[in-house]
C-alpha positions as CSV (number, residue, x, y, z in Angstrom):
1,X,111.3,118.2,96.5
2,X,108.7,120.2,98.4
3,X,108.8,118.5,101.7
4,X,105.4,119.8,102.8
5,X,102.2,118.7,100.8
6,X,100.3,121.7,102.0
7,X,102.9,124.1,100.3
8,X,103.3,122.1,97.2
9,X,102.2,122.7,93.7
10,X,100.1,119.5,94.0
11,X,98.0,121.0,96.7
12,X,97.9,124.6,95.4
13,X,97.4,124.0,91.8
14,X,96.5,120.5,91.1
15,X,93.6,119.6,93.4
16,X,90.7,120.3,91.1
17,X,87.1,120.9,91.5
18,X,84.8,118.4,90.1
19,X,82.6,120.9,88.3
20,X,85.7,122.2,86.4
21,X,86.8,118.7,85.7
22,X,83.3,118.0,84.0
23,X,83.3,121.2,82.1
24,X,86.8,120.7,80.6
25,X,85.6,117.4,79.4
26,X,82.5,118.7,77.6
27,X,84.2,118.4,74.2
28,X,85.0,114.7,74.6
29,X,81.7,113.9,76.4
30,X,79.8,115.3,73.3
31,X,81.3,112.3,71.4
32,X,81.7,109.7,74.2
33,X,79.3,108.7,76.9
34,X,80.7,109.1,80.4
35,X,81.2,105.4,81.0
36,X,82.9,105.2,77.6
37,X,85.3,108.1,78.6
38,X,86.2,106.2,81.8
39,X,86.6,102.9,80.0
40,X,89.2,104.6,77.7
41,X,91.2,105.8,80.8
42,X,91.0,102.5,82.5
43,X,92.6,101.2,79.4
44,X,95.4,103.6,79.1
45,X,96.2,103.3,82.9
46,X,96.7,99.6,82.0
47,X,99.1,100.5,79.2
48,X,101.1,102.6,81.5
49,X,101.1,99.9,84.3
50,X,102.1,97.3,81.8
51,X,104.9,99.4,80.2
52,X,106.2,100.5,83.6
53,X,106.3,96.8,84.8
54,X,108.1,95.8,81.6
55,X,110.6,98.6,82.1
56,X,111.1,97.4,85.7
57,X,110.0,100.8,87.2
58,X,108.9,101.3,90.9
59,X,105.2,101.6,91.4
60,X,105.7,105.2,92.6
61,X,107.0,106.0,89.2
62,X,104.1,104.3,87.5
63,X,101.7,106.0,89.7
64,X,103.3,109.5,89.0
65,X,103.1,108.8,85.2
66,X,99.4,107.9,85.6
67,X,98.7,111.2,87.4
68,X,100.6,113.3,84.7
69,X,98.4,111.5,82.1
70,X,95.2,112.3,83.9
71,X,96.3,116.0,84.6
72,X,97.0,116.4,80.9
73,X,93.6,115.3,80.0
74,X,92.0,117.1,82.7
75,X,92.8,120.4,80.9
76,X,92.8,119.1,77.3
77,X,90.7,117.0,74.9
78,X,91.6,113.5,73.9
79,X,92.1,115.0,70.4
80,X,95.1,117.1,71.4
81,X,97.5,114.3,71.7
82,X,97.1,110.6,71.1
83,X,96.9,108.9,74.4
84,X,99.2,106.1,72.9
85,X,101.9,108.7,72.7
86,X,101.3,110.6,75.8
87,X,101.4,107.2,77.9
88,X,105.0,106.4,77.3
89,X,105.9,110.0,77.4
90,X,104.5,110.4,81.0
91,X,106.6,107.4,82.1
92,X,109.6,108.8,80.4
93,X,109.2,112.1,82.4
94,X,108.1,110.5,85.6
95,X,111.2,108.2,85.8
96,X,113.3,111.4,85.7
97,X,111.3,113.3,88.2
98,X,111.1,110.4,90.6
99,X,115.0,110.0,90.3
100,X,114.6,106.5,89.0
101,X,117.1,107.4,86.1
102,X,116.5,108.2,82.6
103,X,114.9,105.3,80.4
104,X,117.0,105.1,77.3
105,X,115.0,106.2,74.2
106,X,115.6,103.1,72.3
107,X,114.6,100.8,75.2
108,X,111.4,102.8,75.6
109,X,110.4,102.5,71.9
110,X,111.3,98.8,71.8
111,X,109.2,98.1,75.0
112,X,106.3,100.0,73.5
113,X,106.4,98.0,70.3
114,X,106.8,94.8,72.2
115,X,104.0,95.5,74.7
116,X,101.4,96.8,72.2
117,X,102.2,93.6,70.0
118,X,102.2,91.0,72.7
119,X,99.7,92.5,75.4
120,X,97.5,94.9,73.6
121,X,97.0,93.3,70.1
122,X,93.2,93.1,71.0
123,X,93.2,96.9,71.0
124,X,95.8,97.8,68.3
125,X,96.2,95.8,65.1
126,X,98.9,98.0,63.8
127,X,102.5,98.3,65.3
128,X,103.3,101.1,67.8
129,X,103.7,104.1,65.4
130,X,105.8,106.6,67.3
131,X,109.7,107.1,67.5
132,X,111.9,108.8,69.8
133,X,111.5,112.4,68.4
134,X,107.7,112.1,68.9
135,X,108.4,111.3,72.5
136,X,110.8,114.2,73.0
137,X,108.3,116.6,71.4
138,X,105.4,115.4,73.3
139,X,107.5,115.8,76.6
140,X,107.8,119.6,76.0
141,X,104.0,119.9,75.4
142,X,103.4,117.8,78.5
143,X,105.8,119.9,80.7
144,X,104.1,123.0,79.6
145,X,100.5,121.7,80.3
146,X,101.6,120.5,83.7
147,X,102.8,124.0,84.2
148,X,106.1,122.4,85.4
149,X,104.5,121.2,88.5
150,X,106.2,117.7,88.5
151,X,106.2,116.6,92.2
152,X,103.2,114.2,92.8
153,X,102.4,113.1,96.3
154,X,101.1,109.7,96.4
155,X,98.9,107.8,98.9
156,X,101.4,105.0,99.5
157,X,103.4,106.6,102.3
158,X,100.5,107.9,104.3
159,X,99.0,104.4,103.8
160,X,102.1,102.7,105.3
161,X,101.8,105.1,108.5
162,X,98.1,104.6,108.9
163,X,98.5,100.6,108.7
164,X,101.4,101.0,111.3
165,X,99.1,103.0,113.5
166,X,96.5,100.4,113.3
167,X,98.9,97.7,114.4
168,X,100.9,96.5,111.3
169,X,98.7,93.9,109.4
170,X,100.5,92.6,106.4
171,X,97.1,91.4,104.7
172,X,95.4,94.7,105.2
173,X,98.5,96.6,103.9
174,X,98.7,94.4,100.7
175,X,95.0,94.8,99.9
176,X,94.8,98.5,100.8
177,X,98.0,99.0,98.6
178,X,96.2,97.3,95.7
179,X,93.2,99.4,96.1
180,X,95.4,102.5,95.9
181,X,96.7,101.2,92.5
182,X,93.1,100.7,91.4
183,X,92.3,104.2,92.6
184,X,94.6,105.6,89.8
185,X,91.8,104.3,87.4
186,X,89.5,107.0,88.8
187,X,89.5,110.6,89.1
188,X,90.3,110.8,92.9
189,X,94.1,111.6,92.3
190,X,92.7,114.9,90.6
191,X,90.2,115.8,93.4
192,X,91.5,114.7,96.9
193,X,94.7,114.9,98.9
194,X,96.6,111.6,99.0
195,X,96.3,111.0,102.8
196,X,92.5,111.1,102.3
197,X,92.8,108.6,99.4
198,X,94.9,106.3,101.6
199,X,92.1,106.4,104.4
200,X,89.5,105.6,101.7
201,X,91.3,102.7,100.3
202,X,92.1,101.5,103.8
203,X,88.4,101.6,104.7
204,X,87.4,99.6,101.7
205,X,90.2,96.9,102.6
206,X,88.7,96.7,106.0
207,X,85.2,96.1,104.8
208,X,86.5,93.3,102.2
209,X,88.6,91.7,105.0
210,X,85.7,92.0,107.7
211,X,88.1,93.8,110.1
212,X,86.4,96.1,112.6
213,X,88.5,99.2,113.1
214,X,85.4,101.5,113.4
215,X,87.0,103.0,116.6
216,X,90.2,103.8,115.0
217,X,88.6,105.4,112.0
218,X,86.4,107.5,114.4
219,X,89.5,108.9,116.1
220,X,90.9,110.2,112.7
221,X,90.6,114.0,112.3
222,X,89.3,113.8,108.7
223,X,86.2,115.0,106.7
224,X,84.5,111.5,106.8
225,X,82.2,112.6,103.9
226,X,85.1,113.1,101.7
227,X,86.4,109.8,102.5
228,X,83.0,108.2,101.6
229,X,83.1,110.2,98.3
230,X,86.6,108.5,97.6
231,X,85.3,105.1,98.5
232,X,82.3,105.7,96.3
233,X,84.6,106.3,93.2
234,X,86.5,103.3,93.7
235,X,83.5,101.0,94.4
236,X,81.9,102.4,91.2
237,X,85.1,101.5,89.4
238,X,84.7,97.8,90.8
239,X,81.1,97.7,89.7
240,X,82.1,98.9,86.1
241,X,84.7,96.2,86.0
242,X,82.2,93.6,86.5
243,X,80.4,94.1,83.3
244,X,83.4,95.7,81.2
245,X,84.8,93.3,78.7
246,X,87.7,95.4,77.6
247,X,89.0,92.8,75.0
248,X,85.7,93.1,73.1
249,X,84.8,96.7,73.6
250,X,88.2,98.8,73.4
251,X,88.7,98.6,69.7
252,X,85.3,100.2,69.1
253,X,85.9,102.8,71.8
254,X,89.3,103.8,70.4
255,X,87.8,104.2,66.9
256,X,85.1,106.4,68.3
257,X,87.4,108.5,70.4
258,X,88.3,112.1,69.3
259,X,91.7,112.1,67.4
260,X,94.4,114.5,66.6
261,X,94.3,115.8,63.0
262,X,97.1,114.2,61.0
263,X,100.1,116.7,60.7
264,X,100.4,118.3,57.2
265,X,102.7,116.5,54.9
266,X,105.9,118.5,54.2
């Protein structure tokens, strides 16, 4: 594993420019409004999270899978691969990369079938349609698109160090950790280094808990403007959540979403 973030492929290849991100999404945004696009990604982040929890994966593995998912669609349209196939494929790959151990193919498919049926029946009326060979084929395509850059640095470790530096506060750490999880539903993992995301999440947690650590934040050697941008992304997500009724809206959004052409029948 690249021990130094600044020498890693994450820093050198996968911190994207916001304008590039917008340009790559033009095809999908011709069909979907920006908030609709975001809602679809919030939904599939939840699918990855729920599948990961059912498979008893660590949060680090789930976070890495979510970043793979976002990186793939940062360079590709939603019509390239069905997100319902890419979501479990990202978990399958992340569990190997994060040295969690390989998820058995049959267990992965069975879990997908159960989760879609029991937890996401409001989005999908049909059964989970994919099999092991689809996942394995999709994994090759995912690896190619990620350019084999598989090591993802997450904000969790810097967050632990920051909270320790403030003077370990359990309540603050718990809330900031949850906000880092929420940040996976935004674009920040594609745009900012993980330590900046950790600081942004910690800042929001301090405001929510009404903890005054202004002097401590002032001593940090960081670009405060970028931290504010990260906080704004996450606060916008919270604002969107207030009015977004996923159970009512998601079927319509999935129907509207650009889709892969069905493979020719042999």
